[in-house]
C-alpha positions in Angstrom: -16.3 55.2 -50.5 -18.0 58.0 -48.4 -14.8 60.1 -48.2 -13.8 59.7 -51.8 -17.2 60.7 -53.3 -17.4 63.7 -50.9 -14.0 64.9 -51.9 -14.9 64.7 -55.6 -18.2 66.5 -55.1 -16.6 69.3 -53.0 -13.9 70.0 -55.6 -16.4 70.3 -58.5 -19.0 72.1 -56.6 -16.6 74.5 -55.0 -15.4 75.5 -58.5 -18.9 75.9 -59.9 -20.3 77.7 -56.9 -17.4 80.2 -56.7 -17.4 80.9 -60.4 -21.1 81.5 -60.4 -20.9 83.9 -57.4 -17.8 85.8 -58.4 -19.4 87.8 -61.2 -17.5 90.8 -62.6 -14.6 92.2 -60.4 -15.5 95.3 -58.4 -14.1 98.6 -59.5 -10.9 99.7 -57.9 -10.6 102.9 -55.8 -8.8 104.7 -58.7 -11.5 103.9 -61.3 -14.7 105.8 -61.9 -17.5 104.5 -59.7 -15.0 102.6 -57.5 -15.6 101.8 -53.9 -13.1 101.7 -51.2 -14.9 99.0 -49.2 -15.9 96.6 -51.9 -17.9 93.6 -50.7 -15.9 90.4 -50.3 -15.8 88.2 -53.3 -16.3 84.4 -53.5 -13.3 82.3 -52.8 -11.4 81.1 -55.9 -12.6 77.7 -57.3 -11.0 74.8 -55.5 -9.5 76.9 -52.7 -9.6 75.5 -49.2 -12.1 78.2 -48.2 -14.5 77.3 -51.1 -14.3 73.6 -50.3 -14.9 74.2 -46.6 -17.9 76.4 -47.4 -19.4 73.7 -49.6 -18.7 71.0 -47.1 -20.4 73.1 -44.4 -23.5 73.4 -46.5 -23.6 69.6 -47.1 -23.0 68.8 -43.5 -25.7 71.2 -42.4 -28.1 69.6 -44.8 -27.4 66.2 -43.2 -28.0 67.6 -39.8 -31.2 69.3 -40.9 -32.7 66.1 -42.5 -31.5 63.7 -39.8 -34.1 64.5 -37.2 -37.0 63.8 -39.6 -35.3 60.8 -41.3 -34.4 59.2 -38.0 -37.6 60.2 -36.3 -35.9 61.9 -33.3 -37.6 63.9 -30.7 -36.2 67.4 -30.1 -34.6 66.2 -26.9 -32.9 63.3 -28.6 -31.8 65.5 -31.5 -30.0 67.8 -29.1 -28.1 64.7 -27.8 -27.4 63.6 -31.4 -26.2 67.0 -32.7 -22.8 67.3 -31.0 -21.5 63.7 -31.7 -22.7 64.0 -35.3 -20.9 67.3 -35.8 -17.8 65.7 -34.4 -18.1 62.7 -36.8 -18.4 65.2 -39.7 -15.4 67.1 -38.5 -13.3 63.9 -38.1 -14.2 62.8 -41.6 -13.5 66.1 -43.1 -10.1 66.5 -41.3 -9.1 63.0 -42.4 -10.0 63.6 -46.0 -7.9 66.8 -46.0 -4.9 65.0 -44.6 -5.3 62.0 -47.0 -5.6 64.3 -50.0 -2.5 66.2 -48.9 -0.5 62.9 -48.7 -1.8 61.7 -52.0 -0.9 64.9 -53.7 2.6 64.6 -52.3 2.9 61.1 -53.7 1.6 62.3 -57.0 4.3 65.0 -57.1 7.0 62.6 -56.0 6.1 59.9 -58.6 5.6 62.4 -61.5 7.6 61.0 -64.5 8.6 64.6 -65.3 10.2 65.1 -61.9 13.7 66.4 -62.3 14.7 65.2 -58.9 13.2 61.8 -58.4 12.8 60.6 -54.8 14.7 57.7 -53.3 13.0 54.5 -52.5 13.5 55.4 -48.8 11.6 58.6 -49.3 8.8 56.9 -51.2 8.5 54.1 -48.5 8.3 56.7 -45.8 5.5 58.6 -47.5 3.5 55.4 -48.3 3.9 54.3 -44.7 2.7 57.8 -43.5 -0.4 57.3 -45.7 -1.0 53.8 -44.5 -0.6 54.9 -40.9 -3.1 57.8 -41.5 -5.6 55.4 -43.0 -5.4 53.0 -40.0 -5.8 56.0 -37.6 -8.7 57.3 -39.7 -10.5 54.0 -39.3 -10.1 54.0 -35.6 -11.0 57.7 -35.1 -14.1 57.4 -37.3 -15.2 54.2 -35.6 -15.0 56.0 -32.2 -16.9 59.0 -33.5 -19.6 56.8 -35.1 -20.0 54.9 -31.8 -20.7 58.2 -30.1 -23.4 59.0 -32.6 -24.8 55.5 -32.2 -25.0 55.9 -28.4 -27.6 58.6 -29.0 -29.8 56.4 -31.2 -32.1 53.5 -30.8 -31.4 50.2 -32.7 -34.0 51.2 -35.3 -32.4 54.6 -35.7 -28.9 53.2 -36.0 -30.1 51.0 -38.9 -31.9 54.0 -40.5 -28.8 56.2 -40.0 -26.7 53.8 -42.1 -29.3 53.9 -44.9 -29.6 57.7 -44.5 -25.9 58.3 -44.8 -25.8 56.1 -48.0 -28.7 58.1 -49.4 -27.0 61.4 -48.7 -23.8 60.0 -50.4 -25.8 59.1 -53.5 -27.3 62.6 -53.6 -23.7 64.0 -53.5 -22.7 61.7 -56.4 -25.8 62.8 -58.4 -24.8 66.4 -57.8 -21.3 65.7 -59.0 -22.6 64.0 -62.1 -24.9 67.0 -62.9 -22.0 69.4 -62.3 -19.8 67.5 -64.8 -22.5 67.4 -67.4 -21.9 70.9 -68.7 -23.2 71.2 -72.3 -20.5 70.8 -74.9 -19.9 73.9 -77.0 -21.5 73.8 -80.4 -19.0 73.9 -83.1 -20.4 74.9 -86.6 -19.7 72.3 -89.2 -18.6 73.9 -92.4 -20.7 73.1 -95.4 -19.0 71.5 -98.4 -18.4 73.9 -101.3 -21.0 73.8 -104.1 -19.6 72.7 -107.5 
């Protein structure tokens, strides 16, 4: 659940954020008022860079709020910080690998595919996904245990609640992002007789 919702939020937010920041294109060097060293533009919506930037913001927010939510001292927070960053990196890497494999399966099983894959090819790709998911579970469990090792029993319980709350916030952000107002289409008036 955590990974899927995060992936959805990142795709939508990356597109919105990049579109909002992009603005008009800068003038080229041959045009009037052009600049040779134009400032960098926002990454295109849905690009890996845009998604990574949004994920970094969300991960930083979790780290910023964690100390207060889990009632950690500064010293404890320093012990917590590195394992938590590692957990976030493990989850993010797994999600990228899983998404890549699912996209490959989508392409392979597309009914419009002119060169359909063999059953052997499909079985191999499904096995690769299953193996990845099993490995993901083990890797994430180890990373979570490292985070837990820095926390008291009370904080471990609060951490589970805190992560769920952060996930709910991400889902709310996704819902808001998808609620763009529908364009108003004028309804023609019937002709008068």
